[in-house]
Residue frames relative to the residue before (quaternion, step in Angstrom):
aa qw qx qy qz dx dy dz
M 1.0000 0.0000 0.0000 0.0000 0.00 0.00 0.00
I 0.4019 -0.7193 0.5154 0.2353 3.58 -0.90 0.95
P 0.4471 -0.7003 0.4746 0.2907 3.64 -0.69 1.00
H 0.5067 -0.6439 0.4840 0.3071 3.56 -1.10 0.70
L 0.4881 -0.6155 0.5312 0.3174 3.52 -1.25 0.51
P 0.6321 -0.5171 0.3898 0.4257 3.62 -1.15 0.42
I 0.5110 -0.6955 0.4100 0.2949 3.58 -0.72 1.06
D 0.6275 0.5364 -0.3478 0.4445 3.61 1.00 -0.72
L 0.6329 0.5216 -0.3275 0.4692 3.58 1.02 -0.77
V 0.6637 0.5020 -0.3082 0.4610 3.58 0.91 -0.90
R 0.6588 0.5173 -0.3151 0.4461 3.58 0.88 -0.91
E 0.6888 0.4841 -0.2891 0.4556 3.58 0.85 -0.96
T 0.6642 0.5013 -0.3087 0.4606 3.58 0.96 -0.84
V 0.6517 0.5028 -0.3100 0.4758 3.57 0.99 -0.82
Q 0.6125 0.5481 -0.3504 0.4490 3.59 0.99 -0.76
R 0.6728 0.4847 -0.2959 0.4741 3.58 0.92 -0.90
A 0.6584 0.5157 -0.3136 0.4497 3.57 0.97 -0.83
L 0.6634 0.4890 -0.3064 0.4764 3.59 0.95 -0.84
A 0.6217 0.5660 -0.3427 0.4192 3.57 1.04 -0.74
E 0.5761 0.5797 -0.3796 0.4336 3.59 1.17 -0.49
D 0.7221 0.3981 -0.2295 0.5171 3.59 1.13 -0.66
V 0.7711 0.3396 -0.1705 0.5109 3.56 0.92 -0.91
S 0.3540 0.6902 -0.5552 0.2999 3.55 0.20 1.27
G 0.7536 0.3312 -0.2587 0.5055 3.57 -1.20 0.33
A 0.8226 -0.1993 0.1766 0.5024 3.57 -0.78 -1.06
G 0.5601 -0.6269 0.3882 0.3775 3.61 1.24 0.08
D 0.7584 -0.3400 0.2813 0.4798 3.55 -1.24 -0.54
I 0.1415 -0.8485 0.5048 0.0725 3.57 0.27 1.25
T 0.5753 0.5759 -0.3912 0.4293 3.62 1.17 -0.43
S 0.7006 0.4485 -0.2740 0.4826 3.59 0.77 -1.00
L 0.6362 0.5340 -0.3348 0.4450 3.58 0.99 -0.78
A 0.7016 0.4643 -0.2643 0.4715 3.58 1.07 -0.73
V 0.7878 0.3732 -0.1606 0.4629 3.57 0.97 -0.84
V 0.7658 0.3818 -0.1908 0.4810 3.58 0.89 -0.96
P 0.4448 -0.6932 0.4910 0.2838 3.62 -0.73 1.00
E 0.5948 -0.6039 0.4012 0.3472 3.54 -1.05 0.75
T 0.7173 0.4565 -0.2464 0.4651 3.57 1.09 -0.72
A 0.4595 0.7075 -0.4442 0.3018 3.61 1.23 -0.17
R 0.1037 -0.7785 0.6178 0.0382 3.54 -1.01 0.91
V 0.1005 -0.8016 0.5893 0.0053 3.54 -1.12 0.76
A 0.1992 -0.7105 0.6480 0.1888 3.52 -1.42 0.13
F 0.0436 -0.7990 0.5993 -0.0223 3.55 -0.83 1.05
E 0.1482 -0.7290 0.6504 0.1534 3.51 -1.32 0.40
L 0.3032 -0.7276 0.5887 0.1791 3.53 -0.99 0.88
R 0.0245 -0.8499 0.5210 -0.0757 3.55 -0.41 1.31
A 0.4994 -0.6234 0.5179 0.3060 3.50 -1.26 0.64
R 0.2758 -0.7552 0.5738 0.1558 3.54 -1.19 0.64
Q 0.7798 0.2086 -0.1052 0.5809 3.59 1.27 -0.05
N 0.5936 -0.5330 0.4511 0.4000 3.55 -1.34 0.02
G 0.3423 0.7465 -0.5304 0.2105 3.57 -1.09 0.64
V 0.5465 -0.5824 0.4894 0.3502 3.52 -1.30 -0.56
L 0.4015 -0.7459 0.4907 0.2042 3.56 -0.85 1.02
C 0.2314 0.7244 -0.6414 0.1018 3.52 -1.17 0.74
G 0.6626 0.5170 -0.3743 0.3919 3.55 -1.14 0.68
L 0.3609 0.7542 -0.4879 0.2507 3.58 1.20 0.21
Q 0.6409 0.5544 -0.3477 0.4013 3.59 0.89 -0.86
P 0.7174 0.3977 -0.2887 0.4938 3.66 0.72 -0.84
A 0.6108 0.5534 -0.3652 0.4327 3.61 1.03 -0.63
I 0.6519 0.4959 -0.3119 0.4814 3.58 0.95 -0.85
E 0.6432 0.5233 -0.3195 0.4587 3.57 0.99 -0.81
V 0.5971 0.5537 -0.3604 0.4550 3.61 1.06 -0.65
F 0.6968 0.4517 -0.2827 0.4801 3.58 0.78 -0.96
T 0.6260 0.5425 -0.3388 0.4461 3.59 1.03 -0.71
Q 0.6981 0.4554 -0.2752 0.4791 3.57 0.92 -0.88
A 0.6695 0.5000 -0.3040 0.4575 3.59 1.03 -0.74
G 0.8120 0.0101 0.0286 0.5829 3.57 1.09 -0.68
P 0.2590 -0.8169 0.4933 0.1493 3.61 0.08 1.22
N 0.7238 0.4242 -0.2506 0.4830 3.60 1.14 -0.51
L 0.4071 0.7001 -0.4888 0.3244 3.59 1.22 0.20
S 0.3397 -0.7010 0.5874 0.2193 3.55 -1.17 0.68
I 0.0549 -0.8158 0.5751 -0.0261 3.58 -0.67 1.13
D 0.0808 -0.7752 0.6261 0.0240 3.58 -0.75 1.09
V 0.2585 -0.7707 0.5681 0.1279 3.55 -0.77 1.09
L 0.1667 -0.8437 0.5098 0.0232 3.55 -0.56 1.23
A 0.7760 0.1964 -0.1141 0.5884 3.60 1.25 -0.03
S 0.3381 -0.7218 0.5633 0.2178 3.58 -1.33 0.01
D 0.5970 -0.5469 0.4389 0.3897 3.55 -1.17 0.54
G 0.7405 0.3516 -0.2957 0.4905 3.55 -0.95 0.94
D 0.5288 0.6325 -0.4112 0.3887 3.61 1.26 -0.23
P 0.4501 -0.6358 0.5386 0.3210 3.59 -1.12 0.58
L 0.1974 -0.7942 0.5686 0.0835 3.57 -1.05 0.78
E 0.1597 -0.7457 0.6377 0.1086 3.52 -1.27 0.61
P 0.6571 -0.5091 0.3558 0.4271 3.62 -1.14 0.42
D 0.8222 0.2072 -0.2172 0.4837 3.56 -1.07 0.95
E 0.4765 0.6526 -0.4617 0.3658 3.61 1.21 0.13
S 0.3433 -0.7577 0.5275 0.1727 3.57 -0.88 1.01
V 0.1804 -0.7923 0.5751 0.0946 3.56 -1.03 0.83
L 0.7818 0.0790 -0.0493 0.6165 3.59 1.22 -0.52
R 0.1213 -0.7350 0.6576 0.1121 3.54 -1.27 0.54
I 0.0720 -0.8093 0.5827 -0.0188 3.56 -0.76 1.09
E 0.0008 -0.7867 0.6170 -0.0182 3.57 -0.93 0.93
G 0.4806 0.6622 -0.4913 0.2986 3.52 -1.12 0.74
A 0.8144 -0.2355 0.1789 0.4994 3.55 -1.23 -0.51
A 0.4998 -0.6919 0.4391 0.2806 3.55 -0.80 1.10
R 0.6478 0.5362 -0.3324 0.4271 3.59 0.90 -0.86
E 0.6648 0.5099 -0.3073 0.4512 3.57 0.98 -0.83
C 0.6306 0.5296 -0.3301 0.4614 3.58 1.01 -0.80
M 0.6979 0.4762 -0.2766 0.4578 3.56 0.89 -0.92
L 0.5838 0.5700 -0.3598 0.4525 3.55 1.17 -0.57
A 0.7317 0.4392 -0.2216 0.4717 3.57 1.01 -0.86
E 0.4879 0.7431 -0.4088 0.2068 3.57 1.10 -0.71
R 0.7613 0.4076 -0.2482 0.4389 3.60 0.44 -1.15
T 0.6542 0.5122 -0.3318 0.4467 3.61 0.92 -0.81
A 0.6490 0.5032 -0.3209 0.4719 3.60 0.97 -0.80
L 0.6604 0.5015 -0.3066 0.4673 3.58 0.95 -0.85
N 0.6258 0.5466 -0.3414 0.4395 3.59 1.04 -0.71
F 0.6559 0.4932 -0.3153 0.4766 3.59 0.92 -0.85
L 0.6915 0.4764 -0.2860 0.4615 3.58 0.82 -0.97
G 0.6635 0.5195 -0.3118 0.4389 3.57 0.93 -0.86
R 0.6750 0.4895 -0.2931 0.4678 3.57 0.94 -0.90
M 0.7370 0.4375 -0.2501 0.4505 3.56 0.73 -1.03
S 0.6587 0.4840 -0.3175 0.4807 3.60 1.00 -0.70
G 0.5919 0.5594 -0.3640 0.4520 3.58 1.13 -0.57
I 0.6566 0.4919 -0.2966 0.4889 3.58 0.99 -0.87
A 0.6622 0.5086 -0.3096 0.4550 3.59 0.90 -0.90
T 0.6564 0.5182 -0.3060 0.4549 3.57 1.00 -0.83
L 0.6687 0.4790 -0.3034 0.4810 3.59 0.91 -0.86
T 0.6280 0.5367 -0.3381 0.4509 3.59 0.98 -0.79
R 0.6479 0.5217 -0.3240 0.4506 3.58 0.91 -0.88
R 0.6151 0.5397 -0.3539 0.4530 3.62 1.03 -0.69
Y 0.6609 0.4862 -0.3091 0.4810 3.60 0.95 -0.81
V 0.6522 0.5186 -0.3161 0.4536 3.57 0.91 -0.90
D 0.6558 0.5138 -0.3108 0.4574 3.58 0.94 -0.85
E 0.6276 0.5661 -0.3366 0.4151 3.58 1.06 -0.73
I 0.7761 0.3568 -0.1878 0.4849 3.62 1.03 -0.66
V 0.2719 0.7703 -0.5288 0.2304 3.59 1.19 0.39
G 0.7668 0.3394 -0.2658 0.4755 3.56 -0.93 0.92
T 0.6494 0.4354 -0.3241 0.5326 3.57 1.30 -0.06
K 0.5376 -0.6267 0.4452 0.3465 3.59 -1.26 0.13
A 0.4969 0.6886 -0.4134 0.3287 3.58 1.26 -0.10
K 0.2354 -0.7283 0.6253 0.1522 3.52 -1.33 0.52
I 0.3534 -0.6929 0.5874 0.2234 3.54 -1.18 0.69
V 0.0084 -0.8058 0.5916 -0.0226 3.59 -0.79 1.02
H 0.5230 -0.6312 0.4837 0.3068 3.53 -1.29 0.46
T 0.3273 -0.6826 0.5935 0.2733 3.55 -1.35 -0.13
R 0.5963 -0.5429 0.4271 0.4089 3.59 -1.26 -0.29
K 0.4368 0.6731 -0.4710 0.3665 3.59 1.24 0.41
T 0.2761 0.7778 -0.4944 0.2726 3.52 0.55 1.28
T 0.6186 -0.5258 0.4291 0.3959 3.54 -1.32 0.26
P 0.4967 -0.6684 0.4481 0.3252 3.64 -0.67 0.99
G 0.8097 0.2474 -0.2060 0.4906 3.56 -0.87 1.01
L 0.7515 0.3700 -0.2043 0.5065 3.60 1.23 -0.30
R 0.2896 0.8039 -0.4914 0.1688 3.59 1.23 0.21
A 0.6675 0.5121 -0.3272 0.4303 3.60 0.78 -0.93
F 0.6581 0.5081 -0.3044 0.4648 3.58 1.02 -0.79
E 0.6953 0.4761 -0.2826 0.4582 3.56 0.91 -0.89
I 0.6401 0.4982 -0.3292 0.4834 3.58 1.06 -0.66
Q 0.5984 0.5381 -0.3647 0.4684 3.58 1.07 -0.64
A 0.6433 0.5249 -0.3187 0.4572 3.57 1.04 -0.77
V 0.6031 0.5356 -0.3540 0.4734 3.60 1.06 -0.68
R 0.6639 0.4983 -0.3038 0.4675 3.57 0.94 -0.87
A 0.6290 0.5347 -0.3367 0.4529 3.59 1.03 -0.74
G 0.6927 0.4647 -0.2664 0.4830 3.56 1.16 -0.61
G 0.6261 -0.5672 0.3243 0.4255 3.57 1.28 0.04
G 0.4868 0.6551 -0.4397 0.3750 3.59 1.26 0.17
A 0.4134 -0.7015 0.5324 0.2313 3.54 -1.32 0.33
P 0.5637 -0.6274 0.4148 0.3414 3.61 -1.14 0.50
H 0.2102 -0.7060 0.6622 0.1372 3.53 -1.29 0.60
R 0.7375 -0.2774 0.2436 0.5656 3.64 -0.93 -0.75
F 0.3427 -0.7025 0.5756 0.2403 3.58 -1.02 0.74
N 0.7958 -0.0664 0.0597 0.5989 3.58 0.97 -0.84
L 0.7640 -0.4312 0.2538 0.4073 3.54 -1.34 0.10
S 0.6785 0.5015 -0.2980 0.4464 3.60 1.15 -0.42
D 0.5111 0.6796 -0.4131 0.3260 3.61 1.20 -0.10
A 0.7837 -0.1085 0.1110 0.6014 3.58 1.03 -0.75
I 0.4860 -0.6135 0.5179 0.3452 3.55 -1.30 0.24
L 0.0305 0.7765 -0.6272 0.0521 3.57 -0.74 1.09
I 0.1801 -0.8075 0.5593 0.0513 3.54 -0.32 1.34
K 0.0490 -0.8171 0.5742 -0.0174 3.57 -0.58 1.18
D 0.7963 -0.3706 0.1985 0.4349 3.55 -1.34 0.11
N 0.6810 0.4892 -0.3048 0.4516 3.60 0.95 -0.77
H 0.5936 0.5237 -0.3669 0.4886 3.58 1.16 -0.48
I 0.6663 0.5135 -0.2972 0.4517 3.56 0.93 -0.95
A 0.6097 0.5749 -0.3473 0.4209 3.58 1.08 -0.73
A 0.6752 0.5017 -0.2869 0.4583 3.58 1.18 -0.54
V 0.7365 0.2976 -0.2092 0.5703 3.58 1.29 -0.15
K 0.7410 -0.4545 0.2699 0.4143 3.58 -1.28 -0.11
S 0.8081 -0.0862 0.1443 0.5645 3.57 0.94 -0.89
P 0.6653 -0.4709 0.3689 0.4467 3.60 -1.24 0.16
A 0.6555 0.5159 -0.3220 0.4478 3.59 0.95 -0.83
E 0.6358 0.5203 -0.3290 0.4657 3.58 1.02 -0.76
A 0.6365 0.5242 -0.3227 0.4646 3.58 1.03 -0.78
V 0.6514 0.5057 -0.3158 0.4693 3.59 0.98 -0.82
R 0.6434 0.5215 -0.3305 0.4526 3.60 0.93 -0.82
A 0.6499 0.5068 -0.3158 0.4702 3.59 0.99 -0.84
A 0.6462 0.5150 -0.3186 0.4645 3.57 0.98 -0.84
R 0.6611 0.5199 -0.3128 0.4413 3.58 0.92 -0.90
E 0.6489 0.5227 -0.3127 0.4561 3.58 1.06 -0.72
N 0.7699 0.3918 -0.1838 0.4691 3.58 1.04 -0.77
A 0.6441 0.5463 -0.3277 0.4235 3.60 1.15 -0.47
G 0.5036 -0.6206 0.5090 0.3197 3.53 -1.21 0.56
H 0.6557 -0.5557 0.3428 0.3791 3.57 -1.20 0.45
M 0.6492 0.5235 -0.3154 0.4528 3.61 1.24 -0.33
V 0.6396 0.5538 -0.3163 0.4291 3.59 1.24 -0.28
R 0.3291 -0.7369 0.5583 0.1926 3.56 -0.82 0.99
I 0.2231 -0.7617 0.5968 0.1182 3.53 -1.19 0.66
S 0.0482 -0.7772 0.6273 -0.0108 3.53 -0.81 1.11
C 0.0877 -0.7974 0.5959 0.0354 3.56 -1.04 0.76
E 0.3421 -0.7268 0.5659 0.1858 3.52 -0.97 0.94
I 0.0084 0.7709 -0.6369 -0.0033 3.56 -1.02 0.83
D 0.2179 -0.7766 0.5749 0.1374 3.57 -1.19 0.53
R 0.6992 0.3590 -0.2646 0.5588 3.58 1.31 0.28
L 0.5278 -0.6603 0.4339 0.3116 3.57 -0.87 0.94
E 0.6371 0.5651 -0.3378 0.4007 3.60 1.01 -0.75
D 0.6276 0.5406 -0.3452 0.4413 3.61 1.21 -0.32
L 0.4934 0.6972 -0.4261 0.2980 3.60 1.19 -0.36
S 0.6947 0.4701 -0.2951 0.4576 3.60 0.73 -0.98
R 0.6415 0.5436 -0.3247 0.4331 3.58 1.04 -0.75
V 0.7108 0.4341 -0.2821 0.4761 3.62 0.85 -0.88
M 0.5903 0.5391 -0.3782 0.4667 3.59 1.13 -0.49
K 0.6634 0.5035 -0.3003 0.4649 3.58 0.93 -0.90
A 0.6636 0.5130 -0.2990 0.4549 3.59 1.10 -0.72
G 0.6357 -0.5909 0.3092 0.3888 3.60 1.23 -0.20
A 0.3263 0.7457 -0.5198 0.2593 3.61 1.14 0.47
D 0.3483 -0.7164 0.5661 0.2124 3.55 -1.14 0.71
V 0.7735 0.1301 -0.0326 0.6194 3.53 1.15 -0.79
V 0.1124 -0.7708 0.6217 0.0820 3.58 -1.05 0.74
L 0.2414 -0.7694 0.5822 0.1037 3.53 -0.77 1.16
L 0.2112 -0.7926 0.5670 0.0761 3.54 -0.57 1.22
D 0.1560 -0.8530 0.4964 0.0398 3.54 -0.05 1.34
N 0.8575 -0.0881 0.0137 0.5067 3.56 -0.66 1.21
F 0.2498 0.7582 -0.5518 0.2414 3.60 0.97 0.85
N 0.4244 -0.6603 0.5417 0.3007 3.57 -1.09 0.60
I 0.7116 -0.4779 0.2968 0.4209 3.58 -1.24 0.34
G 0.6468 0.5279 -0.3270 0.4428 3.59 0.95 -0.80
D 0.6860 0.4687 -0.2851 0.4779 3.58 0.92 -0.87
L 0.5931 0.5458 -0.3708 0.4614 3.59 1.10 -0.58
R 0.6530 0.5049 -0.3184 0.4661 3.58 0.92 -0.86
S 0.6557 0.5146 -0.3113 0.4565 3.56 0.95 -0.87
A 0.6384 0.5299 -0.3213 0.4565 3.57 1.04 -0.79
V 0.6371 0.5257 -0.3292 0.4576 3.58 0.97 -0.81
V 0.6533 0.5030 -0.3102 0.4732 3.59 0.97 -0.86
E 0.6921 0.4882 -0.2844 0.4492 3.58 0.85 -0.96
A 0.6733 0.5011 -0.3028 0.4516 3.59 0.95 -0.85
A 0.0869 -0.8483 0.5169 0.0758 3.59 1.11 -0.69
S 0.6760 -0.5399 0.2639 0.4265 3.57 1.00 0.98
R 0.4204 0.7072 -0.4750 0.3122 3.62 1.19 0.34
V 0.7599 0.1155 -0.0955 0.6326 3.58 1.26 -0.43
I 0.5052 -0.5920 0.5168 0.3567 3.53 -1.30 0.24
L 0.2034 -0.7818 0.5809 0.0996 3.57 -0.91 0.95
E 0.1004 -0.7862 0.6096 0.0127 3.53 -0.88 1.06
A 0.2167 -0.7596 0.6022 0.1155 3.56 -0.82 1.04
S 0.0693 0.8005 -0.5871 0.0988 3.55 -0.90 0.94
G 0.6854 0.5007 -0.3641 0.3833 3.52 -1.28 0.44
G 0.8736 -0.0584 0.0042 0.4831 3.56 -0.57 1.21
V 0.3153 0.7616 -0.5097 0.2464 3.59 1.15 0.52
T 0.0454 -0.7947 0.6052 -0.0084 3.58 -0.89 0.98
L 0.6633 -0.4790 0.3811 0.4305 3.54 -1.30 0.14
E 0.6475 0.5212 -0.3163 0.4572 3.57 1.14 -0.58
S 0.7602 0.3907 -0.2048 0.4770 3.60 1.05 -0.70
V 0.5477 0.6843 -0.3970 0.2723 3.59 1.09 -0.60
R 0.6235 0.5369 -0.3516 0.4465 3.61 1.02 -0.68
H 0.6511 0.5146 -0.3130 0.4619 3.57 0.93 -0.90
I 0.6426 0.5174 -0.3167 0.4681 3.57 1.03 -0.82
A 0.6718 0.5063 -0.3024 0.4482 3.59 0.87 -0.94
E 0.6724 0.5205 -0.3015 0.4313 3.58 1.00 -0.77
T 0.5335 0.6073 -0.4199 0.4126 3.62 1.23 -0.10
G 0.5575 -0.6305 0.3786 0.3851 3.59 1.20 -0.44
V 0.4107 0.6891 -0.4988 0.3282 3.61 1.21 0.17
E 0.4775 -0.6982 0.4622 0.2663 3.56 -1.14 0.64
I 0.8018 0.2029 -0.0620 0.5587 3.56 1.04 -0.81
I 0.0461 -0.7572 0.6504 0.0390 3.57 -1.11 0.76
S 0.1454 -0.8010 0.5766 0.0686 3.58 -0.51 1.17
V 0.1115 -0.8141 0.5695 -0.0218 3.54 -0.85 1.09
G 0.2933 -0.7916 0.5137 0.1530 3.58 -0.32 1.22
S 0.6242 0.5826 -0.3477 0.3874 3.58 1.05 -0.71
L 0.4774 0.6671 -0.4529 0.3491 3.63 1.16 -0.32
T 0.8021 0.2616 -0.1229 0.5226 3.56 0.95 -0.89
H 0.7369 0.4263 -0.2792 0.4443 3.62 0.96 -0.59
S 0.8113 0.2543 -0.1253 0.5113 3.60 1.17 -0.35
A 0.3696 0.7382 -0.4969 0.2676 3.61 1.19 0.27
P 0.4123 -0.7028 0.5119 0.2722 3.62 -0.85 0.86
N 0.5698 -0.5963 0.4433 0.3511 3.55 -1.15 0.59
F 0.3590 -0.7030 0.5720 0.2232 3.55 -1.10 0.77
D 0.3832 -0.7638 0.4844 0.1875 3.56 -0.83 1.02
F 0.0345 0.7617 -0.6432 0.0698 3.54 -0.75 1.20
G 0.0966 -0.7778 0.6129 0.1004 3.56 -1.28 0.29
L 0.3276 -0.7022 0.5958 0.2111 3.54 -1.26 0.56
D 0.0489 -0.8456 0.5300 -0.0415 3.57 -0.28 1.31
A 0.4571 -0.6650 0.5202 0.2798 3.54 -1.02 0.82
V 0.1030 -0.7911 0.6010 0.0487 3.58 -1.03 0.80
């Protein structure tokens, strides 16, 4: 079961999202066309195969748009979906349902799209020891939601923010002499509970950063041969993470080299929207 997001975060994010639609005079189409007393029943249904995520914010959208709406939850985040499968049933005032429609679909479409793409990557590496993880290439203000979607698709967590771990990248290294020097400086300043990861783009730097005290080494845009060599050289003394240009076509080959972690930015920055619809019943 996918853990729920903090309720205060969900409420505040949904409030901001609804405010994008409900400003000025509000939903002037429904106010002009739909009688105030009109009542409806809708089901929110998938239009394609994939993985569900986003129920929590979607339910919150309908709750905020219509406190008296009746909402039946018909599925759970992480469930596989088929076309025409219903995930929510909503009954109540027609105007309130229509007020919530697009915002609820946006949350579900974005998060289920990420979960669906993540599941494709996870399925590609079944039988290897590698894990698929996200990056910080997320939509500003929606990171917690998008990372939850990665988890719903079977992915594993990476850093949530800059304070989670030390990750030394190329621009940090540019300010000092070498990757190994950066790791030594980090080791001197970090507490014993903080992990240190260092990005390298040359195989010859691996032994140096391991000797300097790295816990994790990020192998940036390594080819398959160099990844294999790195796994042999590291001999499980550090965690190896492959990153850079990972695709569905290449991820299996990368996982079979023996690396433990594969970080994939496209999970959150390039996932296609999942198609849902709100249908009258």
